[in-house]
ZAMARGU-4260 file (C-alpha; in steps of 0.2 Angstrom, whole numbers, plus 5000, padded with zeros to 4 digits):
<rodrens>
0) 5224/5408/5216 | 5235/5422/5211 | 5250/5426/5222 | 5248/5439/5235 | 5260/5455/5233
5) 5267/5451/5250 | 5272/5434/5245 | 5280/5440/5230 | 5290/5454/5239 | 5295/5441/5252
10) 5301/5429/5239 | 5311/5443/5231 | 5319/5448/5248 | 5323/5430/5253 | 5332/5427/5237
15) 5342/5443/5237 | 5346/5440/5255 | 5352/5422/5252 | 5363/5427/5238 | 5371/5441/5249
20) 5373/5428/5264 | 5381/5416/5251 | 5394/5428/5246 | 5398/5432/5264 | 5399/5414/5268
25) 5412/5411/5254 | 5423/5426/5259 | 5422/5419/5278 | 5429/5402/5271 | 5443/5411/5263
30) 5448/5420/5279 | 5459/5406/5287 | 5470/5407/5271 | 5473/5426/5273 | 5488/5433/5281
35) 5485/5443/5296 | 5496/5454/5307 | 5489/5447/5324 | 5490/5429/5329 | 5473/5421/5328
40) 5465/5412/5343 | 5465/5392/5343 | 5452/5384/5332 | 5449/5401/5322 | 5451/5392/5306
45) 5439/5378/5311 | 5426/5391/5317 | 5428/5401/5301 | 5426/5385/5290 | 5411/5378/5301
50) 5403/5396/5300 | 5405/5397/5282 | 5398/5380/5279 | 5383/5384/5290 | 5381/5400/5280
55) 5381/5391/5263 | 5369/5378/5269 | 5357/5391/5275 | 5359/5402/5259 | 5355/5387/5249
60) 5340/5383/5259 | 5334/5401/5257 | 5335/5401/5238 | 5326/5385/5238 | 5313/5392/5250
65) 5311/5408/5239 | 5308/5398/5224 | 5295/5388/5233 | 5287/5404/5239 | 5286/5410/5221
70) 5277/5394/5216 | 5266/5394/5231 | 5272/5378/5239 | 5264/5374/5256 | 5281/5368/5262
75) 5289/5385/5258 | 5277/5394/5270 | 5283/5383/5284 | 5301/5385/5280 | 5300/5404/5279
80) 5291/5404/5296 | 5304/5393/5303 | 5318/5404/5297 | 5309/5420/5302 | 5307/5413/5319
85) 5326/5410/5320 | 5331/5427/5314 | 5319/5436/5325 | 5325/5428/5341 | 5343/5428/5336
90) 5343/5446/5331 | 5333/5452/5346 | 5345/5443/5357 | 5360/5451/5347 | 5352/5468/5350
95) 5351/5465/5369 | 5369/5460/5369 | 5375/5476/5358 | 5366/5487/5372 | 5374/5477/5386
100) 5392/5479/5380 | 5400/5493/5390 | 5409/5508/5383 | 5427/5504/5378 | 5440/5517/5382
105) 5450/5512/5366 | 5436/5522/5356 | 5430/5540/5356 | 5412/5544/5360 | 5408/5547/5341
110) 5417/5531/5336 | 5407/5522/5349 | 5391/5530/5343 | 5395/5524/5325 | 5399/5506/5331
115) 5383/5505/5341 | 5372/5512/5327 | 5380/5500/5314 | 5377/5485/5325 | 5359/5491/5328
120) 5355/5492/5310 | 5364/5476/5306 | 5353/5467/5318 | 5338/5478/5318 | 5334/5477/5299
125) 5334/5458/5298 | 5322/5458/5315 | 5310/5470/5306 | 5310/5459/5291 | 5308/5443/5301
130) 5293/5451/5310 | 5285/5456/5294 | 5287/5438/5288 | 5279/5431/5303 | 5264/5443/5302
135) 5263/5441/5283 | 5263/5422/5282 | 5250/5420/5295 | 5236/5432/5288 | 5221/5422/5281
140) 5224/5428/5263 | 5242/5421/5263 | 5236/5405/5271 | 5223/5403/5258 | 5236/5406/5244
145) 5246/5391/5251 | 5232/5378/5253 | 5239/5361/5252 | 5233/5349/5239 | 5222/5334/5245
150) 5238/5322/5245 | 5245/5333/5259 | 5230/5334/5270 | 5238/5322/5282 | 5253/5333/5285
155) 5241/5347/5289 | 5237/5338/5306 | 5254/5344/5312 | 5253/5359/5322 | 5264/5373/5315
160) 5273/5375/5332 | 5277/5357/5332 | 5284/5358/5315 | 5294/5372/5319 | 5302/5364/5334
165) 5304/5348/5324 | 5314/5356/5310 | 5324/5366/5322 | 5329/5350/5331 | 5334/5342/5314
170) 5344/5357/5308 | 5352/5359/5325 | 5357/5340/5325 | 5364/5341/5307 | 5374/5356/5312
175) 5383/5347/5326 | 5392/5338/5312 | 5403/5354/5309 | 5410/5355/5326 | 5413/5336/5327
180) 5423/5336/5310 | 5432/5352/5316 | 5437/5343/5332 | 5432/5358/5342 | 5431/5357/5361
185) 5413/5354/5369 | 5407/5363/5384 | 5396/5354/5397 | 5392/5361/5415 | 5407/5372/5413
190) 5420/5359/5409 | 5429/5359/5392 | 5431/5342/5383 | 5443/5339/5369 | 5447/5325/5357
195) 5437/5310/5355 | 5427/5314/5371 | 5421/5330/5363 | 5417/5320/5347 | 5406/5308/5357
200) 5397/5323/5365 | 5393/5331/5348 | 5388/5315/5340 | 5376/5311/5354 | 5369/5328/5355
205) 5366/5328/5336 | 5359/5310/5335 | 5347/5315/5350 | 5341/5331/5340 | 5338/5322/5324
210) 5328/5308/5333 | 5317/5321/5342 | 5315/5331/5326 | 5310/5316/5316 | 5298/5309/5329
215) 5290/5326/5332 | 5286/5326/5313 | 5279/5309/5314 | 5269/5315/5330 | 5276/5301/5341
220) 5272/5303/5359 | 5289/5296/5364 | 5298/5310/5355 | 5286/5323/5362 | 5291/5317/5380
225) 5309/5316/5376 | 5309/5334/5369 | 5301/5340/5384 | 5315/5332/5395 | 5328/5339/5383
230) 5323/5356/5384 | 5321/5355/5403 | 5339/5349/5403 | 5344/5364/5393 | 5337/5375/5405
235) 5344/5366/5420 | 5362/5367/5412 | 5360/5385/5407 | 5355/5389/5424 | 5369/5379/5433
240) 5382/5387/5423 | 5375/5404/5426 | 5370/5403/5444 | 5382/5392/5452 | 5398/5403/5456
245) 5411/5389/5453 | 5404/5383/5437 | 5402/5401/5430 | 5420/5404/5434 | 5426/5389/5426
250) 5415/5392/5410 | 5422/5410/5409 | 5439/5403/5410 | 5437/5390/5397 | 5430/5404/5385
255) 5445/5414/5389 | 5457/5400/5385 | 5447/5397/5369 | 5450/5414/5363 | 5469/5414/5366
260) 5480/5428/5370 | 5473/5442/5360 | 5481/5459/5361 | 5466/5470/5361 | 5450/5460/5366
265) 5434/5469/5366 | 5429/5471/5384 | 5413/5465/5390 | 5406/5458/5406 | 5406/5439/5403
270) 5396/5436/5419 | 5382/5447/5412 | 5383/5439/5396 | 5380/5422/5403 | 5365/5429/5413
275) 5358/5435/5397 | 5361/5419/5389 | 5352/5410/5402 | 5337/5421/5401 | 5336/5419/5382
280) 5338/5400/5384 | 5325/5399/5397 | 5313/5409/5387 | 5316/5399/5371 | 5316/5381/5380
285) 5301/5386/5390 | 5291/5391/5376 | 5295/5375/5366 | 5290/5365/5382 | 5273/5374/5383
290) 5269/5371/5364 | 5273/5353/5367 | 5262/5351/5382 | 5248/5361/5373 | 5248/5351/5357
295) 5248/5334/5366 | 5230/5331/5358 | 5238/5330/5341 | 5250/5316/5347 | 5236/5307/5356
300) 5226/5307/5340 | 5241/5301/5329 | 5244/5287/5341 | 5226/5282/5341 | 5225/5282/5322
</rodrens>
């Protein structure tokens, strides 16, 4: 079957975007070695290197996916849908944060408008592209172009939502390696843990996410139940840090200590940011729980087989 025009355009956009992301990631990796007039906050180098490594990994995945789209590989369609979902949710949340940041007395009204317009375009354009991909790769004609060969029919029994949750868990578990190697602090119920305790927390979360992701790909009922419990814990944790005053204050103080003594920090209401983060986490985790419950018949069929 011939390649749809929308798929061709998506492959080109994904390839160019991945190249740009790769260049930015390389520049970010070089920032810790550049001289700056102001003192950097603690763990600035670790955060920059971990962020650069994450960006490089995602850029390579994007290039690989764009090649798969060009060749009409079924896995590439799943990959672009997972990526589009990530980008859509992340950019939408970033736009909400941009609108929530109060005006700063350090900037003029015109400068404030330019900054907000730039940030809106920075997150709005990727959001529009992600929505386009989510629509484009769910149309009947595009699905037909990516029909799997007979050898892959067994994999088609996995619901798309379960595959997205599974790969999200696997990617999240793999990314836990970066803060572990960078010896970054871990936050749990408002408390900041450092040293080997933080390493154990990151290792445990990473291993659990990898196990859940692999189990969901194999349609294991135990992994489905564990995933529901994990997402429920995420909602409880975010709710406790946001709604319990003592935990909320402890979390804010830990974040301020992590930022260090910056001379001109950007002002924003950290309490409001925590509330928005809780709403975001509750929506995402709640949607995952709903899909896991809704698709239970697929797991039952797999267990029976």
